[in-house]
N, CA and C atoms as a LAMMPS dump frame, in Angstrom:
ITEM: TIMESTEP
0
ITEM: NUMBER OF ATOMS
261
ITEM: BOX BOUNDS ff ff ff
-5.0000000000000000e+02 5.0000000000000000e+02
-5.0000000000000000e+02 5.0000000000000000e+02
-5.0000000000000000e+02 5.0000000000000000e+02
ITEM: ATOMS id mol type element x y z
1 1 1 N 17.19 270.677 -365.866
2 1 2 C 15.986 270.998 -366.579
3 1 3 C 15.848 272.522 -366.617
4 2 1 N 15.456 273.028 -367.73
5 2 2 C 15.252 274.462 -367.913
6 2 3 C 13.821 274.818 -367.521
7 3 1 N 13.687 275.841 -366.686
8 3 2 C 12.366 276.324 -366.287
9 3 3 C 12.298 277.814 -366.554
10 4 1 N 11.214 278.246 -367.165
11 4 2 C 10.953 279.663 -367.388
12 4 3 C 9.722 280.045 -366.583
13 5 1 N 9.854 281.082 -365.774
14 5 2 C 8.735 281.544 -364.968
15 5 3 C 8.395 282.959 -365.362
16 6 1 N 7.138 283.187 -365.647
17 6 2 C 6.662 284.519 -365.985
18 6 3 C 5.486 284.853 -365.083
19 7 1 N 5.575 285.966 -364.393
20 7 2 C 4.5 286.43 -363.518
21 7 3 C 4.212 287.881 -363.859
22 8 1 N 2.977 288.325 -363.66
23 8 2 C 2.685 289.729 -363.917
24 8 3 C 3.447 290.658 -362.965
25 9 1 N 3.698 290.195 -361.753
26 9 2 C 4.407 291.008 -360.768
27 9 3 C 5.897 290.661 -360.779
28 10 1 N 6.724 291.645 -361.014
29 10 2 C 8.17 291.422 -361.064
30 10 3 C 8.716 290.987 -359.696
31 11 1 N 8.221 291.59 -358.624
32 11 2 C 8.683 291.234 -357.279
33 11 3 C 8.286 289.808 -356.925
34 12 1 N 7.086 289.415 -357.314
35 12 2 C 6.622 288.065 -357.034
36 12 3 C 7.482 287.044 -357.788
37 13 1 N 7.821 287.35 -359.009
38 13 2 C 8.663 286.469 -359.81
39 13 3 C 10.044 286.328 -359.177
40 14 1 N 10.634 287.449 -358.746
41 14 2 C 11.958 287.425 -358.126
42 14 3 C 11.932 286.618 -356.832
43 15 1 N 10.918 286.822 -356.025
44 15 2 C 10.815 286.086 -354.764
45 15 3 C 10.676 284.589 -355.012
46 16 1 N 9.91 284.227 -356.013
47 16 2 C 9.709 282.812 -356.348
48 16 3 C 11.009 282.174 -356.829
49 17 1 N 11.766 282.895 -357.641
50 17 2 C 13.042 282.383 -358.15
51 17 3 C 14.038 282.207 -357.008
52 18 1 N 14.152 283.202 -356.136
53 18 2 C 15.087 283.104 -355.013
54 18 3 C 14.713 281.966 -354.075
55 19 1 N 13.426 281.762 -353.853
56 19 2 C 12.972 280.667 -353.006
57 19 3 C 13.364 279.323 -353.624
58 20 1 N 13.179 279.171 -354.923
59 20 2 C 13.53 277.92 -355.594
60 20 3 C 15.042 277.689 -355.581
61 21 1 N 15.821 278.759 -355.763
62 21 2 C 17.275 278.614 -355.742
63 21 3 C 17.785 278.215 -354.366
64 22 1 N 17.089 278.621 -353.326
65 22 2 C 17.535 278.326 -351.966
66 22 3 C 17.178 276.917 -351.506
67 23 1 N 16.391 276.182 -352.294
68 23 2 C 16.131 274.775 -351.982
69 23 3 C 17.411 274.016 -352.303
70 24 1 N 18.057 273.511 -351.297
71 24 2 C 19.389 272.919 -351.464
72 24 3 C 19.289 271.45 -351.852
73 25 1 N 18.63 271.176 -352.966
74 25 2 C 18.445 269.797 -353.401
75 25 3 C 19.395 269.415 -354.525
76 26 1 N 19.722 270.344 -355.386
77 26 2 C 20.6 270.059 -356.518
78 26 3 C 21.3 271.351 -356.927
79 27 1 N 22.307 271.227 -357.765
80 27 2 C 23.015 272.41 -358.263
81 27 3 C 22.065 273.211 -359.158
82 28 1 N 21.981 274.518 -358.918
83 28 2 C 21.078 275.382 -359.675
84 28 3 C 21.847 276.56 -360.246
85 29 1 N 21.423 277.01 -361.422
86 29 2 C 22.054 278.143 -362.096
87 29 3 C 20.979 279.15 -362.456
88 30 1 N 21.233 280.408 -362.135
89 30 2 C 20.353 281.507 -362.526
90 30 3 C 21.093 282.319 -363.586
91 31 1 N 20.52 282.444 -364.763
92 31 2 C 21.129 283.199 -365.851
93 31 3 C 20.426 284.543 -365.957
94 32 1 N 21.216 285.617 -365.869
95 32 2 C 20.675 286.979 -365.891
96 32 3 C 21.49 287.825 -366.865
97 33 1 N 20.936 288.944 -367.328
98 33 2 C 21.74 289.864 -368.136
99 33 3 C 22.94 290.362 -367.325
100 34 1 N 24.017 290.654 -368.025
101 34 2 C 25.271 290.995 -367.349
102 34 3 C 25.141 292.176 -366.393
103 35 1 N 24.348 293.171 -366.744
104 35 2 C 24.235 294.349 -365.882
105 35 3 C 23.501 294.048 -364.574
106 36 1 N 22.813 292.906 -364.474
107 36 2 C 22.094 292.545 -363.262
108 36 3 C 22.77 291.433 -362.474
109 37 1 N 23.9 290.93 -362.936
110 37 2 C 24.505 289.767 -362.293
111 37 3 C 24.971 290.06 -360.87
112 38 1 N 25.574 291.195 -360.639
113 38 2 C 26.065 291.509 -359.295
114 38 3 C 24.905 291.628 -358.306
115 39 1 N 23.858 292.327 -358.686
116 39 2 C 22.705 292.474 -357.803
117 39 3 C 22.012 291.132 -357.568
118 40 1 N 21.95 290.282 -358.589
119 40 2 C 21.344 288.957 -358.425
120 40 3 C 22.16 288.111 -357.448
121 41 1 N 23.482 288.198 -357.511
122 41 2 C 24.325 287.478 -356.559
123 41 3 C 24.091 287.969 -355.135
124 42 1 N 23.964 289.273 -354.964
125 42 2 C 23.707 289.826 -353.634
126 42 3 C 22.362 289.357 -353.097
127 43 1 N 21.334 289.358 -353.946
128 43 2 C 20.006 288.903 -353.517
129 43 3 C 20.031 287.421 -353.149
130 44 1 N 20.759 286.626 -353.916
131 44 2 C 20.858 285.197 -353.644
132 44 3 C 21.549 284.95 -352.302
133 45 1 N 22.628 285.659 -352.033
134 45 2 C 23.332 285.499 -350.751
135 45 3 C 22.471 285.95 -349.578
136 46 1 N 21.712 287.011 -349.78
137 46 2 C 20.809 287.489 -348.729
138 46 3 C 19.719 286.452 -348.453
139 47 1 N 19.193 285.837 -349.497
140 47 2 C 18.098 284.875 -349.343
141 47 3 C 18.578 283.517 -348.842
142 48 1 N 19.766 283.091 -349.296
143 48 2 C 20.212 281.733 -348.992
144 48 3 C 21.246 281.602 -347.906
145 49 1 N 21.834 282.695 -347.486
146 49 2 C 22.839 282.615 -346.436
147 49 3 C 24.228 282.291 -346.974
148 50 1 N 25.125 281.987 -346.032
149 50 2 C 26.539 281.787 -346.369
150 50 3 C 26.81 280.549 -347.214
151 51 1 N 26.022 279.518 -347.069
152 51 2 C 26.329 278.251 -347.739
153 51 3 C 25.636 278.09 -349.095
154 52 1 N 24.918 279.09 -349.541
155 52 2 C 24.159 278.952 -350.789
156 52 3 C 25.066 278.762 -352.007
157 53 1 N 26.297 279.228 -351.926
158 53 2 C 27.199 279.111 -353.082
159 53 3 C 27.543 277.661 -353.4
160 54 1 N 27.288 276.742 -352.491
161 54 2 C 27.506 275.322 -352.784
162 54 3 C 26.427 274.749 -353.693
163 55 1 N 25.261 275.397 -353.707
164 55 2 C 24.114 274.837 -354.408
165 55 3 C 23.593 275.685 -355.556
166 56 1 N 23.902 276.976 -355.558
167 56 2 C 23.347 277.861 -356.579
168 56 3 C 24.429 278.813 -357.077
169 57 1 N 24.256 279.242 -358.323
170 57 2 C 25.243 280.113 -358.958
171 57 3 C 24.521 281.077 -359.887
172 58 1 N 25.002 282.304 -359.96
173 58 2 C 24.446 283.311 -360.859
174 58 3 C 25.442 283.506 -361.995
175 59 1 N 24.969 283.363 -363.223
176 59 2 C 25.815 283.551 -364.394
177 59 3 C 25.178 284.572 -365.322
178 60 1 N 26.011 285.321 -366.029
179 60 2 C 25.499 286.264 -367.021
180 60 3 C 25.353 285.538 -368.355
181 61 1 N 24.629 286.148 -369.278
182 61 2 C 24.427 285.519 -370.584
183 61 3 C 25.742 285.179 -371.281
184 62 1 N 26.749 286.076 -371.307
185 62 2 C 28.012 285.703 -371.958
186 62 3 C 28.782 284.636 -371.183
187 63 1 N 28.587 284.549 -369.876
188 63 2 C 29.388 283.642 -369.063
189 63 3 C 28.859 282.23 -368.937
190 64 1 N 27.565 282.017 -369.129
191 64 2 C 27.041 280.68 -368.872
192 64 3 C 27.538 279.617 -369.841
193 65 1 N 27.76 279.902 -371.129
194 65 2 C 28.296 278.821 -371.972
195 65 3 C 29.697 278.384 -371.542
196 66 1 N 30.519 279.338 -371.094
197 66 2 C 31.862 278.98 -370.64
198 66 3 C 31.793 278.11 -369.392
199 67 1 N 30.832 278.371 -368.518
200 67 2 C 30.703 277.585 -367.291
201 67 3 C 30.082 276.215 -367.551
202 68 1 N 29.125 276.151 -368.458
203 68 2 C 28.42 274.891 -368.717
204 68 3 C 29.129 273.984 -369.704
205 69 1 N 29.875 274.562 -370.621
206 69 2 C 30.564 273.783 -371.653
207 69 3 C 32.038 274.176 -371.719
208 70 1 N 32.83 273.909 -370.677
209 70 2 C 34.218 274.374 -370.664
210 70 3 C 35.073 273.769 -371.773
211 71 1 N 34.751 272.568 -372.224
212 71 2 C 35.564 271.942 -373.264
213 71 3 C 35.344 272.585 -374.634
214 72 1 N 34.228 273.293 -374.814
215 72 2 C 33.937 273.931 -376.093
216 72 3 C 34.272 275.415 -376.113
217 73 1 N 34.834 275.899 -375.029
218 73 2 C 35.193 277.319 -374.981
219 73 3 C 36.298 277.606 -375.994
220 74 1 N 36.202 278.749 -376.609
221 74 2 C 37.19 279.126 -377.616
222 74 3 C 38.537 279.388 -376.945
223 75 1 N 39.612 278.926 -377.556
224 75 2 C 40.927 279.2 -376.977
225 75 3 C 41.241 280.689 -377.099
226 76 1 N 42.125 281.2 -376.253
227 76 2 C 42.461 282.619 -376.351
228 76 3 C 43.103 282.936 -377.694
229 77 1 N 42.844 284.126 -378.184
230 77 2 C 43.408 284.54 -379.479
231 77 3 C 44.93 284.584 -379.372
232 78 1 N 45.59 284.146 -380.419
233 78 2 C 47.045 284.104 -380.436
234 78 3 C 47.596 285.413 -380.971
235 79 1 N 48.536 285.985 -380.26
236 79 2 C 49.154 287.218 -380.72
237 79 3 C 50.164 286.913 -381.798
238 80 1 N 50.206 287.735 -382.78
239 80 2 C 51.192 287.556 -383.849
240 80 3 C 52.515 288.183 -383.415
241 81 1 N 53.56 287.494 -383.704
242 81 2 C 54.897 288.011 -383.392
243 81 3 C 55.684 288.143 -384.683
244 82 1 N 56.868 288.69 -384.59
245 82 2 C 57.719 288.852 -385.777
246 82 3 C 58.006 287.515 -386.437
247 83 1 N 58.108 286.457 -385.663
248 83 2 C 58.375 285.129 -386.225
249 83 3 C 57.21 284.653 -387.074
250 84 1 N 56.009 285.157 -386.801
251 84 2 C 54.834 284.782 -387.573
252 84 3 C 54.741 285.564 -388.879
253 85 1 N 55.636 286.501 -389.083
254 85 2 C 55.603 287.281 -390.307
255 85 3 C 54.964 288.636 -390.133
256 86 1 N 54.663 289 -388.917
257 86 2 C 54.077 290.302 -388.668
258 86 3 C 55.192 291.339 -388.486
259 87 1 N 55.023 292.515 -389.002
260 87 2 C 56.067 293.547 -388.903
261 87 3 C 56.158 294.125 -387.544
């Protein structure tokens, strides 16, 4: 289920999200902009401890479709070779 949380306080929102991610009830995904993904992973590990990676994952906007829909991921681009008619 998709949940969007908006709070006037940015710190309060972050604390609430980390608390929810650390509830080890089901697999959870946090989607963040790519420039914040590393820091979000560090915050998650700090909040949830060593075993949190079994229950929660941080993905960036470009990465989440590949993780959620692996069968629909685009195949790698094919390089053209001389046999293909490329000079």
